[in-house]
C-alpha positions in Angstrom: -27.7 18.5 13.1 -25.9 15.7 11.6 -28.1 12.7 11.1 -27.2 9.1 10.0 -28.7 9.7 6.7 -27.1 13.1 6.0 -23.6 11.6 6.8 -24.5 8.6 4.5 -25.3 11.0 1.8 -22.3 13.1 2.2 -20.1 9.8 2.0 -21.8 8.5 -1.0 -20.6 11.9 -2.8 -17.1 12.1 -1.3 -14.1 11.6 -3.4 -13.0 7.9 -4.3 -10.6 6.2 -2.1 -7.0 6.6 -3.3 -6.5 10.3 -2.4 -3.7 10.8 0.2 -3.4 13.2 2.7 -0.8 13.5 5.4 1.4 15.6 7.7 3.5 16.7 4.7 0.3 18.6 3.6 1.2 21.4 5.7 4.8 20.6 5.7 6.0 19.8 2.2 9.7 19.6 3.3 9.0 16.8 6.0 8.8 13.5 4.2 7.7 10.5 5.9 9.9 7.6 6.9 10.1 4.8 4.4 9.0 2.0 3.9 5.6 2.7 5.2 3.9 0.7 7.6 0.3 -0.3 6.9 -2.1 0.8 9.6 -5.9 1.2 10.0 -8.1 3.2 12.4 -11.9 3.3 13.3 -13.6 6.7 13.3 -16.5 5.7 15.4 -19.7 7.9 15.3 -21.9 7.2 18.2 -25.6 7.8 17.9 -26.5 9.7 21.0 -29.8 11.3 21.6 -28.2 14.8 21.7 -26.5 14.1 18.5 -23.8 12.1 16.8 -20.3 12.1 18.6 -16.8 10.9 17.7 -15.1 8.5 20.1 -11.5 9.0 20.7 -9.0 7.6 23.0 -5.8 9.1 24.8 -3.0 6.9 24.6 -0.8 5.8 27.5 2.4 7.8 27.9 4.8 4.8 27.7 4.0 3.7 24.4 6.5 3.6 21.6 4.5 5.4 19.0 2.6 8.6 19.7 2.5 8.3 23.6 -0.1 10.5 25.2 -1.7 11.7 22.0 -5.5 11.6 21.1 -6.3 8.9 18.8 -8.6 6.7 17.2 -8.6 3.3 18.0 -6.4 1.4 15.8 -3.1 0.1 14.7 -1.1 -1.8 12.5 -2.6 -4.0 9.9 -1.7 -7.6 10.8 -1.1 -10.4 8.0 -3.8 -12.3 9.6 -6.3 -9.2 9.0 -8.6 -9.6 5.8 -8.3 -5.9 5.1 -8.2 -2.4 6.7 -11.7 -2.7 7.7 -11.0 -6.1 9.8 -7.8 -4.5 11.1 -9.7 -1.4 12.5 -12.4 -3.6 14.0 -9.8 -5.9 15.7 -8.1 -3.1 17.1 -11.1 -1.2 18.3 -12.3 -4.6 20.2 -8.7 -5.1 21.6 -8.2 -1.4 22.8 -11.4 -0.4 24.0 -13.7 -3.2 24.2 -16.0 -2.5 21.3 -17.4 -5.3 20.1 -17.1 -5.5 16.1 -21.0 -6.6 15.7 -21.9 -3.4 17.3 -20.1 -1.3 14.5 -21.9 -0.6 11.1 -19.2 0.4 8.7 -20.4 3.0 6.3 -17.3 4.5 4.6 -13.7 5.8 4.8 -11.6 8.7 4.6 -8.7 9.5 2.7 -5.5 7.3 3.4 -3.4 9.5 5.8 0.5 9.4 5.8 2.4 10.2 9.2 5.7 11.7 9.3 6.7 8.7 11.4 6.1 6.2 8.4 2.3 5.1 8.8 0.0 4.8 5.8 -3.3 4.9 7.8 -6.7 3.9 6.4 -9.4 5.7 8.4 -12.6 3.4 8.4 -16.1 5.2 9.4 -18.4 3.3 11.3 -21.7 3.9 13.6 -22.2 2.8 16.9 -25.6 2.3 18.4 -25.5 3.0 22.2 -25.5 1.7 25.0 -22.0 0.7 24.9 -19.9 -0.5 27.8 -16.1 0.2 27.0 -13.5 -1.8 28.6 -10.1 -0.2 27.9 -6.6 -1.8 27.5 -4.7 -0.3 30.3 -1.5 -0.8 28.5 -2.6 1.2 25.4 -5.6 3.4 26.6 -5.5 5.7 29.1 -9.1 6.9 28.7 -11.8 7.3 26.1 -14.0 10.6 25.5 -16.5 11.7 23.0 -16.7 14.9 20.9 -19.8 16.2 19.3 -19.7 15.8 15.5 -21.1 19.2 15.1 -18.0 20.6 16.7 -16.0 18.9 14.5 -17.8 20.0 11.4 -17.9 23.9 12.6 -16.0 26.4 10.9 -13.1 27.4 12.9 -13.0 24.4 15.2 -9.8 23.3 13.4 -7.0 25.6 14.1 -3.7 25.9 12.3 -0.7 25.8 15.1 2.9 25.6 14.7 6.0 24.9 16.7 9.9 24.4 16.1 10.6 20.7 15.6 14.1 19.2 14.7 15.2 22.8 13.7 12.3 23.6 11.6 8.9 25.1 11.9 6.1 22.4 11.7 2.5 23.4 11.1 -0.4 21.3 12.3 -4.1 21.1 12.9 -5.6 21.4 16.5 -9.1 20.7 17.4 -9.1 22.2 21.2 -12.1 20.4 23.0 -12.5 21.0 26.9 -9.4 19.7 28.4 -8.3 17.9 25.3 -5.7 19.2 22.5 -6.4 16.9 19.4 -3.6 17.3 16.9 -1.4 15.5 14.6 -2.7 12.7 12.4 -5.8 12.5 14.2 -6.6 16.1 13.6 -5.8 16.0 10.0 -8.2 13.0 9.7 -10.7 15.0 11.5 -10.2 17.8 8.8 -11.0 15.5 6.2 -14.1 14.6 7.9 -15.3 18.0 8.3 -14.6 18.6 4.8 -17.1 15.9 3.9 -19.7 16.9 6.3 -19.6 20.7 5.1 -20.2 19.7 1.4 -23.5 21.4 0.2 -26.3 19.8 0.0 
């Protein structure tokens, strides 16, 4: 089982920030739109009695960017945000009603570049239950949790492909219950799984 102390130890030995991942890792010929828009997401780890879970959102179908997809709480970094952490906490509070004082920031994942032109900083934070979520109905259709043990298990991340604009696009998918977690969110979860599976 993944405990808070074990995760903290893994994060201490993780590669230093500055490494970049992205949609182009599996699709070298798919360059992101330029210039890149800076964004941040919160990777909330909820300390449930049965084990840690990852909180995810399902975006509403009418949004301009990534409509209907599974994502972490997050969005663009505004000029008023002190840094990526501040942006991630603000967005989580706005989108799902997660008070920033309930989040203990413990690290980050590699910067992720999306094909759609976002430079995303994923920030990891522990959340101590109980938490009552209040969803922004414009942006978030629902929230759900996935066991961290499932994310870290070998084979949970599947490689899929489909035709997109006349080319074959490859991407990761985490199938969980009725949800299909793919795209940038799946790519960041692969990064998290890589960290969790580091040898002791």
